[in-house]
N, C-alpha and C positions, 0 to 999 in steps of 0.2 A: 539544423536541418533534420526533421523527423523522418523523411522519406526512406533512407537506408534501413532504419530500425524496423519500420513497418513492412518493408520489402522482405526483410529477413524473417519476420513472423509468417508472411505468406509462403516463403520458401520452405520453412520448417513444416508448415501445415501440409503442403504438397508432398513433402517427404513422408510424412505420416500416412498420407492417403495411399502410398504404394503398398502398404502392408495391412491397411484397415479399410473396411467399407465406409465407416463413418468416423469423422475426425471433428472434435470440438476445439475451437480456438477461443479460449476465455481470456479477456483482456479489458482493463478499465480504460477504454478509449472514449474521450469526451467530445471529440470533434468529428463531424461527418466526413470532412475531406480526408481524414486519416482512415476511417472505415472504408470509404470508397476506394482509396488507394489500395488497401489490402484486397478488396473484392476484384479490382482491376488486375492485380498481379496474379490472383488465383485463376482468373479466366485466361490470362495470357499463358499461364502454366499448364493449361489443359482442363481445368475444372469447368463443368457445365453451369451456366448461370442459374438454370432452373433447379440445380441441386444444392444451391447455396441458400441456407436459411439464416436470417439475421434475427437474433433474439436480444432484446434490451431489457435488462432486469431493473425493477424498481423496488424500493424498500422504504418502509416507514423510517424517517430520520432517527427517531428515538430508539427503534430496534437496532438500527445500524450502529448508533453510538454506544449502546450497551455491549454489542458484540466487540466493538473496537476496544472498549475498556478491558475486557477479559483477554483479548489478544495482546494488547500492550503490556498488561501485567505479566503475562507469560514471557514475552520477549525481554522485558526489563529483568526478570528473574534470571533468564538465560545469560544475561550480560552482567550479573552480579549486582544489580541495582534493585531498589524497591520501586513500586509504582509511584510513590510520592516523590522520590528523588528524580525519577525520569521526567515527571510532569513539572517539577519545580525548575528543571533545566530549560523549560520551554514556556512556562506560564506563570502568571502572577496570581497567587491565591493564598488564603490563610489556612493553617492547620494541615491535617493529613488529607490526601486525596481519597475520596470515597467514590463509589460507583455513581451515585446520584449527582454528586458535585461534578464529576467528569462529564456526565451526560449533558448537564446544563451548559457547561463550557463549550462542548462540541456543537451543540445546537445553536449557541450564540455565534460561533465562528461560521457555521454554515449559513446563517441568516445574512452574513456579510458577503457571501458569494453571489455573483450575478445569476439571475434566474435561468439563463441558458447555459449554465456551466457544463452540464451534460446534455448535449443536443439530442433531440429525438430524431432517429433516422426514419425517413418516410417509408421505408420498406420493412421496418422492424416490427416483430411481434412483441408487444409489451407484456411482460410477465411479472406479476407481483410475488416477491419472495419474503414478505414480512412475517408470515406465519412460521414460527419455529416449531413446526410439527409436520406431519405427512403432507399437508396441503402445499408446502414448499415444493416437494418433489412432484406432486400431482400436476401443479401448474406448469412446471418445466416439461414434464413428459407429454402433456397435452399439446404444448407449443411445438414440440419436436415430432409428434406423432408416434410416440413410443408406448409400448405396453409393458408395464413392469410386472415381474413375477410376484404372485401373491405371497411367496415365501420370503420376500424381501421386506422386512418391517422397517419402520423409521429408525428404530433403535439399532438394528443390525447395519443399516447403511451408515449411520453416524459413527458407529464403532470402526468402520473401515475408512471413512473419509477424514475424521479428525486427526489420526496419526499422519495421514498424507499431508494435511494442511500444516501440521507442526513441522514435518520434515521439509516442506516447501519453504517455510520461514527460515529454516536453518540453511538451506541451499542458497536462498537469496542473500543472506548475510555472508556466507562463505564465498559467493561468486565475486564479491568486491563491488557490486552494483551501487549499494548505498555508500560505500567508502568513496567511490568515484564521485558521487554527487556531493559528498561532504568536501572533498578536495577541490572540486570546481567552485563551490560556493566560497570556501576559504580564500582561494586564489583571486576570485572576482572581487571580494571585499578588500583584499590587500591592494589590488590594483587600483581600487577606488579610494585608497588612502584611509580605509577604515581598519580599526583593530578588530580582528575576527576571533570570536571565542571558539570557533571551529578549527583554528590553526593549531597544529601540534608541532612542538619543537623536538625533533628527533636526535639532534646532535648531542652526543655524550650520554644518551639514555640507553638503558638496557633494552635489548631487542624484545624480550618478553613483555616488558612494561609498555613499550610502544604499541605492541599488538593489542594489549589490554585497553589502552587508550583509544585505539582505532575502533575496537569492538564496541566500546561504550558510545563513542561518537556516532557510529553507524546506527546503533539502536535509537539514539536520540533523534537523528535525522529521519529515520524511518517513521518514527512516531509523529514528527512534525509534518512530514509529507502526507501520511495517512489522515491526520487530523484535519488538515486544511484542503485535502483533495489532491489527487494525483495530477498535478500540473506543474509547468515550469515556474509558476508564481508561488508555489508552496513555501519555499524557503525564504523568498523575499517578503512573505507575509508574517514571518515569525516575529515574536516579541523581541526587540533589541534594546529594551530598557536596561539601564545600568545594573539593576539588581538581578534580572534574569541572565544577562550576559555573564555576570560574575559567577552565578551559580552553575551555569552551563560549563564555563571554563574549569571551575573547581571539580565538578563531577567527572568531566572527561579526563582531567589530569590526574586526580587522586582517587577517584572512585567514591568520593564522599563530597557532600556539600558543606562548606564552611561559611557561615554568615556571621557578620559582626553584630 
């Protein structure tokens, strides 16, 4: 049931509006019924419908895949893994993972998604953010009716935003959100009589080692969810072939991939 989660997003937005004239709620919401639920809750909470602006971002798939490569590489490093190790725990491929190889794989996976994976909201202003330059900000500012100071260059904005983005990644990992997803997936697979590579045997293990295993597992799960789209189907779409399952289990348990 997704409704309580999106009701909470609306509540937090309304809380933010108590101290700020403008509040931006940024979220990868792919179904219109979820977006409409948030809007309904905002209005019920006192927001004026004519003050609510819906912006839907679009991006060139190749540009998005390239950005995901660098983000995943950073997250893998933060968990003590290489990019190749992280990817081999989820994908079948030969050799080392390169940027171009990663892009080709992600584009192939996206091609398997239904065309209406991210529904277009009828009231949304569509904004393209494919340009990795100042046009990215120009397009968003135009949609929101904002005037940016001429003193704010693209480089200065990036210098402020990138550390925030990296800190957000850390907060997500520390919040236990990805860990909860991994636990739910492992439990569901066990209940279905499947041997889950996401399962962690904690009994008799050192507490620090267990935490390290969970951190690696969370990073792998976050990568798989990001790679296949933020949906409930993400983990069910992951590669469960024998080789990938064995590598995933090895990396989670030992921090290294051991192949015969």
